[in-house]
Each structure stands twice: as C-alpha cells, then as structure tokens.
C-alpha positions as CSV (number, residue, x, y, z in Angstrom):
1,M,-45.1,88.5,37.2
2,P,-47.5,86.5,34.1
3,K,-51.0,88.2,34.9
4,K,-53.8,85.9,36.1
5,I,-56.0,86.1,33.0
6,T,-55.8,86.4,29.1
7,I,-57.9,87.4,27.2
8,I,-58.3,86.3,23.2
9,T,-60.0,87.4,20.5
10,I,-60.0,85.7,17.1
11,N,-61.5,88.1,14.1
12,Y,-62.3,87.6,10.3
13,N,-63.8,90.7,8.6
14,N,-65.9,91.7,10.9
15,L,-64.3,95.2,11.8
16,E,-67.5,96.5,13.3
17,G,-67.9,93.4,15.6
18,L,-64.2,93.5,16.4
19,K,-64.4,97.1,17.5
20,R,-67.7,96.5,19.8
21,T,-65.3,93.3,21.4
22,V,-62.3,95.7,21.6
23,E,-64.0,98.5,23.2
24,S,-65.2,96.7,26.0
25,I,-61.9,95.1,27.1
26,V,-60.0,98.0,26.9
27,N,-62.6,100.0,29.2
28,Q,-62.4,97.2,31.7
29,T,-61.8,99.3,35.0
30,W,-59.7,96.1,36.0
31,Q,-56.5,96.1,33.7
32,E,-54.8,93.5,35.1
33,F,-55.1,91.0,32.3
34,E,-53.1,90.3,28.6
35,Y,-54.9,91.0,25.9
36,V,-53.7,88.4,22.5
37,I,-56.0,89.6,19.2
38,I,-55.3,86.8,16.5
39,D,-56.6,87.7,13.4
40,G,-56.7,85.4,10.1
41,G,-55.1,88.5,7.4
42,S,-58.4,90.3,7.3
43,T,-59.2,92.9,4.1
44,D,-61.9,95.1,5.3
45,G,-59.3,96.7,7.8
46,S,-59.9,95.2,10.8
47,A,-55.5,95.1,10.7
48,A,-55.2,98.9,10.8
49,Y,-57.9,99.2,13.9
50,I,-56.1,96.7,15.7
51,E,-52.9,98.4,15.0
52,S,-54.5,101.9,15.9
53,K,-55.3,100.1,19.1
54,S,-51.6,98.2,19.4
55,E,-50.8,100.0,22.9
56,N,-53.5,98.3,24.4
57,I,-52.5,94.7,23.0
58,D,-49.8,92.4,24.5
59,Y,-49.6,90.5,21.2
60,W,-51.4,90.8,17.8
61,V,-50.9,89.5,14.3
62,S,-53.2,89.4,11.1
63,E,-52.2,86.3,8.7
64,S,-54.4,83.3,7.2
65,D,-55.3,80.8,9.0
66,K,-57.0,77.5,8.8
67,G,-59.7,77.9,10.1
68,I,-61.2,79.3,13.6
69,Y,-60.2,76.6,15.7
70,N,-56.7,77.2,14.0
71,A,-56.5,80.7,15.5
72,M,-57.9,79.9,18.8
73,N,-55.1,77.7,19.0
74,K,-52.4,80.2,18.1
75,G,-53.9,82.8,20.7
76,I,-53.7,79.9,23.2
77,V,-49.6,78.6,22.7
78,K,-48.9,83.0,22.4
79,A,-51.1,83.7,25.8
80,T,-48.9,83.6,29.4
81,G,-52.1,83.9,31.7
82,E,-53.2,81.2,34.5
83,Y,-56.6,81.4,32.5
84,L,-57.5,82.1,29.3
85,L,-60.9,83.4,27.8
86,F,-61.8,83.4,24.5
87,L,-64.2,86.6,23.4
88,N,-64.4,86.7,20.0
89,S,-64.8,89.1,17.0
90,G,-68.2,90.9,18.0
91,D,-69.3,89.4,21.5
92,H,-68.1,91.4,23.9
93,L,-67.9,91.9,28.0
94,F,-70.8,92.5,30.0
95,E,-70.4,95.6,31.9
96,D,-67.1,97.6,31.9
97,K,-67.0,96.5,35.5
98,V,-67.1,92.8,34.9
99,L,-63.5,91.6,35.6
100,E,-63.0,93.7,38.5
101,Q,-66.3,92.2,40.3
102,N,-65.3,88.6,39.2
103,H,-61.5,87.4,38.9
104,S,-61.7,87.3,42.6
105,F,-63.7,84.0,41.1
106,L,-60.5,82.5,39.9
107,G,-58.6,80.4,42.2
108,L,-58.4,76.6,42.0
109,E,-60.5,74.9,39.6
110,D,-59.8,74.3,35.9
111,I,-63.1,76.0,34.7
112,I,-65.0,78.4,35.8
113,Y,-68.3,79.5,34.1
114,F,-70.7,82.3,34.3
115,N,-74.4,83.0,33.1
116,L,-74.1,84.3,29.7
117,N,-76.1,87.1,28.4
118,V,-77.6,86.1,24.6
119,V,-78.6,88.7,21.8
120,N,-80.9,87.6,19.0
121,N,-82.0,90.2,16.9
122,K,-83.5,92.4,18.9
123,K,-84.4,89.6,21.8
124,K,-82.1,89.5,24.6
125,F,-82.0,87.1,27.2
126,V,-79.7,85.5,30.0
127,K,-78.6,81.9,29.1
128,M,-78.3,79.8,32.8
129,Y,-75.9,76.9,33.0
130,P,-76.2,74.0,36.0
131,E,-74.5,74.1,39.1
132,E,-73.6,70.8,38.3
133,L,-71.7,69.3,34.9
134,L,-73.4,65.9,33.6
135,F,-72.8,63.7,30.4
136,S,-76.1,64.0,29.4
137,Y,-76.3,67.3,29.9
138,F,-73.3,67.5,27.0
139,V,-75.2,65.4,24.9
140,N,-77.5,68.2,24.5
141,D,-76.0,71.4,25.3
142,T,-72.4,72.9,26.2
143,L,-70.1,75.8,28.3
144,P,-70.5,79.0,26.6
145,H,-66.9,80.1,25.5
146,P,-67.1,83.7,25.4
147,A,-68.5,83.1,29.4
148,T,-66.1,80.3,30.2
149,F,-62.5,80.7,32.0
150,I,-60.0,77.7,31.2
151,K,-57.0,76.9,33.2
152,A,-54.2,77.0,30.7
153,S,-52.5,74.0,32.2
154,L,-56.0,72.2,31.2
155,F,-54.6,72.5,27.6
156,D,-51.8,70.6,28.4
157,K,-53.3,67.8,29.5
158,V,-56.8,67.9,27.4
159,G,-54.7,69.2,24.1
160,L,-55.4,71.8,22.0
161,Y,-59.1,72.5,20.1
162,D,-59.5,69.8,17.4
163,E,-58.9,71.6,14.6
164,N,-60.8,68.6,12.1
165,L,-63.9,70.0,13.2
166,R,-65.7,73.1,11.8
167,I,-68.0,73.8,14.4
168,V,-67.7,71.6,17.7
169,S,-64.1,71.6,19.0
170,D,-65.0,74.1,22.1
171,W,-68.0,71.5,22.5
172,K,-65.5,68.5,22.7
173,F,-63.1,69.9,24.6
174,F,-65.7,71.0,27.2
175,I,-67.0,67.3,27.2
176,E,-63.8,65.7,27.7
177,S,-62.6,68.0,29.8
178,I,-65.3,67.5,32.4
179,C,-66.1,63.5,31.2
180,K,-63.0,62.0,30.4
181,F,-60.3,64.0,32.5
182,N,-62.6,64.7,35.5
183,S,-61.4,68.1,35.5
184,S,-62.9,70.1,38.8
185,Y,-65.0,73.2,37.8
186,K,-67.2,76.2,39.4
187,K,-70.5,78.2,38.6
188,I,-70.7,82.0,39.1
189,N,-74.2,82.6,39.3
190,E,-73.3,85.9,37.5
191,I,-73.2,87.5,33.9
192,V,-69.8,88.1,32.4
193,S,-70.5,88.5,28.7
194,T,-72.1,89.3,25.9
195,F,-73.4,86.5,23.1
196,Y,-74.6,87.3,19.5
197,L,-76.6,84.8,17.9
198,D,-74.8,85.5,14.1
199,G,-72.3,83.0,14.4
200,L,-71.1,80.2,12.7
201,S,-72.9,77.8,14.8
202,S,-75.8,79.7,14.9
203,E,-76.5,79.7,10.9
204,F,-79.5,77.4,10.2
205,Q,-77.6,75.2,7.2
206,N,-74.9,74.6,9.8
207,K,-77.6,72.7,12.3
208,N,-76.9,69.7,10.2
209,L,-73.2,70.0,10.9
210,I,-73.0,70.3,14.1
211,V,-75.5,66.8,14.9
212,E,-72.8,65.1,12.4
213,E,-69.9,66.3,14.2
214,K,-71.6,65.9,17.4
215,H,-72.2,62.1,16.8
216,K,-68.4,61.8,15.4
217,V,-67.1,62.7,18.6
218,L,-69.6,60.9,21.0
219,N,-69.1,57.9,19.2
220,S,-65.0,57.0,18.9
221,E,-65.1,58.6,22.5
222,F,-68.0,58.1,24.7
223,R,-69.8,54.8,22.9
224,A,-70.2,53.0,26.1
225,Y,-71.8,55.7,27.7
226,V,-74.2,56.5,24.5
227,N,-76.7,54.0,24.9
228,D,-77.4,54.4,28.3
229,V,-78.1,58.2,28.1
230,I,-80.5,57.4,24.8
231,S,-82.4,55.0,27.3
232,L,-82.2,57.5,30.3
233,F,-83.7,60.0,27.8
234,E,-86.9,57.4,26.8
235,L,-87.4,56.7,30.4
236,K,-88.0,60.9,31.4
237,K,-89.7,60.9,28.1
238,T,-92.1,58.2,29.3
239,V,-92.3,60.1,33.0
240,S,-92.7,63.5,31.7
241,N,-95.8,61.6,29.6
242,L,-97.3,59.7,32.3
243,K,-97.5,62.9,34.4
244,K,-99.4,64.7,32.0
245,S,-102.0,62.0,31.5
246,R,-105.0,62.6,32.6
247,K,-105.6,59.0,33.9
248,I,-103.1,59.3,36.1
249,K,-103.8,62.5,37.5
250,V,-107.2,61.2,39.0
251,M,-105.6,58.3,40.2
252,V,-103.6,60.4,41.9
253,K,-106.1,62.8,43.4
254,L,-108.1,59.3,44.6
255,G,-105.3,58.0,46.6
256,L,-104.7,55.3,44.3
257,L,-101.3,56.1,43.6
258,N,-98.8,57.9,45.0
259,K,-97.9,61.2,43.5
260,F,-94.5,61.3,41.0
C-alpha cells in the first residue's frame, strides 16, 4: 500500500548536516512514510553514512548530478508517496513526534504548509506564513519547502522543478501552482521543521542572482500582473507615509479627517 508521505533529502558533501537530518527522520515516533536520499556523489563520507542507515531508507543513490533542482527532481521521480516533503541535508524535523502529531492534516489540498523554525547562527525565530496566498505575497516571499507538503500529482500538473534556475525554482513552482494553476492549499499553524540560514539561497553573494531569476520568471510568466503589483506597493507606501504624518495625526485628532 502506497505511503501517504515521501520525505526527500538531497545532499552534497555535507556529512554533518546530513547526520542531523537523517537522525531527525529515523527517530520519528510515527514511521509510516517513505524516505528517499539523493546524494550528488559526495566525497566526504556521506555515501558510507547513508549506506550505514540503509535499513531506514527506502531508496538512495550517490552519483553526480546537475545541481540542486536536478537532484530534487530525481527524488520526485523515485517517490511513491501521496505527499512529498523536501528536507535537505542540514535541516531537520522540529521534534520526534512532529509527524505523529501532524500527518492527519494531510487531506485533499494540493499544498499544505506549516510555520518554520529558523536558526541564524545562534539566534532562533519562527517564520510565520499567511493564511491567504496572494500574487503580491509571492513577489516578495515564498513558502518554506522544508515545511510544505506537496501533493505528488501536482508535479504532473505544474511540471518538475525548473533546472535552468539555480536558486528560485521552488519559488517558481509555488507561484505557478497557486497563481496560475489555482491549486488548493491550507495553512497549519504549527511548526514542523527547522531550517538553517546557511544554504545557497542564504549566501549574501547570491542575493543578486535571486533577484535576477525572480525578475526573469515574473516577466516571462506573469507580465500582465507585475505593473499592477508595483502600483499597489507604491500606493501602500504612500498610505503608510500619510499615516505617519504629524499633520494628518493632528487633523484626525481634531475630527477634520476620518481615521484610515
């Protein structure tokens, strides 16, 4: 009988991070899931470690690939679960009972997302995500792939991750799923995973590449919406500045202007 969840981990020369990820998965109190690891031909002992844990892994391979999204796509092709969760090496499930406590939320929706525990050096914070997903939200943000369960059939509808993009292909998948294909979604106000701000998309030197890749996608796939969103952002900025104006506050206080 097919499992409800497939967890996919991709790794390349990150043995210590991989250990953290794998341990969080094999220690889960609820084990009715499939586990897939795609290693990019690591030379740091990762393959030997994966083999040592093979009794807890349904499928694994260690071979060269063409990058992050090529590796993630390999995992998708091998997965048999109804929902897929991408938990890449270094990141981990929040606690040992997190799947036991939350797997029942996986139902009819195409995308089910949770809040994310974020670690930045020694600082921690919880990244909260909105209940409603708008196009304007995706212009500036995205959903967390370590805390988002994606129905496997959605990849047949939307397509696999775009391997021509180096950093924002998961963002492209989410914005297309929600804003182009009208996929169903649900927010669960719980924490499911911990994400470490030390990955490729978090590196300062890649910030410009992120902007460039997003700009390319927005102008090729959503050009008709972009100008409207820019106008909306400018209007919000104007309203925000007016709210901060001393003169406006005085006029509201005197009853000469309604509060807005």
